[in-house]
Phi, psi and omega in degrees: 000159182252146176213142180279140177242102185286342182277323183255002179058052182219162165255109180281146177241130181226150173259130184270123176248122183251140166227097188074225176279341183281136182235147177229132179270128178254117188296136176238181177296139182303140178286323182210137174234158181219143175273354180273112183290349177275352180291113184233083181288105185265344179204150180226130181223147170269124182275163178294345177272002178089359180266157178265130179248135182238124174272117184251111179300327178043081183211146177290323185246130179237344181278136181297323186244017178297316176217167179305150181298338181268007184300137183293344180282350179280124179263113183256008189236341188240150173198172183224150173239122180260144178236120185240131178198176179277131181298131179089355181287148178289123181240025180286141177280146181290152176276113181246033184281335182237160179296320180299318179297319179297317180299318179290325185291325185289356175276359178281175185262348183281114183297330178294321179291317179301317180298316179296320180296319179294320177298320181292323176300316179299319180294317181296314182296317181293333183269004183284155174279186182292337180279106184246019181297319178294323179295324179297320178292323176294324177298318179297317178295322180297318180300318179293320179297319184290343179296334180249010182285139175277342184258065191294330179295319178291325177299319179301314181294321179297315179296322179295314180299317181290319183294329179298328182272325185268338186083359177280120184274162173220159189271095179282335183293326179293327178291326177293318184285319189250350184285163174288184186301314182292313182298314181297324179297313179292325177297321177294323178294323176294318178300321178299317178298316181297319180293320180293325179290337179247031181302135183102337178277158177295137181274134178300124178304331178293326178293316178297320179297320179294320178297313181296322179298319179287326183296328184254039177230044187295327185292329183259326184224074185295323180291320176295323177300312180300313181295321180297320179291332174296323176289319180295332177297335180262325190237004183273187181235181182298324179298327178291324178295320178295318177296321178297319178299319178295322177293323178303313181296318183290334184266359187302319181256340183282316189213089185302323182289317177294324176303313179293320180296321180289326176296321177295317178297319179296320177300317180296324177297315185286344174292331178288125188302315185296318180292315182299315181296318180293319180294315182292332177295333179269350188277058175056036177070019184283357174272009176265162178282174188301316184293322178294325179293318180298327184273002182296146180284113185296325180294320178296317178298319180298321179292324179295325185298333180290332186249340188239110182297337182291341183285346179287086186297324188267354182277185183292326178299315179298319181295316182292319178297318178301316181296321180289323178300324180293342182266001180287150177292162185306319184290344179248002187289122182271087186302311184294324178295316180295314180292326176296323178295315179301318183293324186276332180273341185301314181297331184271316187240347185077165180254116180282160177299323179298319180295315180296318179294322180297316179292319182297328179283331188264328189293133179290162186306318182298340182261358184296317182298315178297322178296316180295320178297321180293314180299317179297320182288328181283333179271000000 
């Protein structure tokens, strides 16, 4: 990929290496260099004509505080746009005047053209009269065309846009189950729109099953995994939150970006009262107050630990859940669960200053007094 470097007046070229959601840029030979120190490439885009467009700030001064804002060297009126392409290459724009043309166009490889074609399909569909018989036949042709399309994610969106107007349905769940990472991700986004449009209605168990299947396939389809957990944050159950927590722990060193994304999804799950209460009820009784925790039956807790990973207070699951609980908003903050965790881990690992400071910053005002009493009693 290309990126503008305003400091060195170059277009840098890098090769993208992905491991899950996390990406690393591997430096390659520069795509373009310039001897003009005013060349400031601030953006690079691929146009629908296949040419590369560069927005050039073209200014002697680029630092906000390099010189006074009124300095005469600041150029506030000029800039340049560069167009780069292969000499003799066809740069004609596609004809997007009809639905059939749009359907054919989205099978191309240029993402700018695909985006324009999808926008044009939406405009055509929205502008139709009540007579949609012709559109239904076009929808049928589109479905046949998309069966051999290489751009299956774009095909899904086109079918979705057309089906909303015609009422002709298509099977988005099969794309979630059998599609590659990109296709399944877009299919999940379409499913989210459908679920939001039918909010309040019973959710098809097959849809929840498809979402869960994608959520726990992080090694093969990490982007679909992230999107699926975003759906589970809205429509999942407490068991999904526990599975998400386990995925958080497993991805901590494997895929840092997915690890962060799953923690965000877990936080959204725990904001929901029913999920938070069910998860904390399993968390080794930490939603009880201090006296209730002291009186807990140790034998029962020991038996629970064999079957319930959440009871492992000192393990990675407990640490990650504790960290996410601290990020909950005040109205969802489980004071007794957090204080119960501090009380139970203190004999084994002690309370670090960092842990105490983290809780003091997060705990809402009504729980501060109880927190101070606990710290005083433990010390």
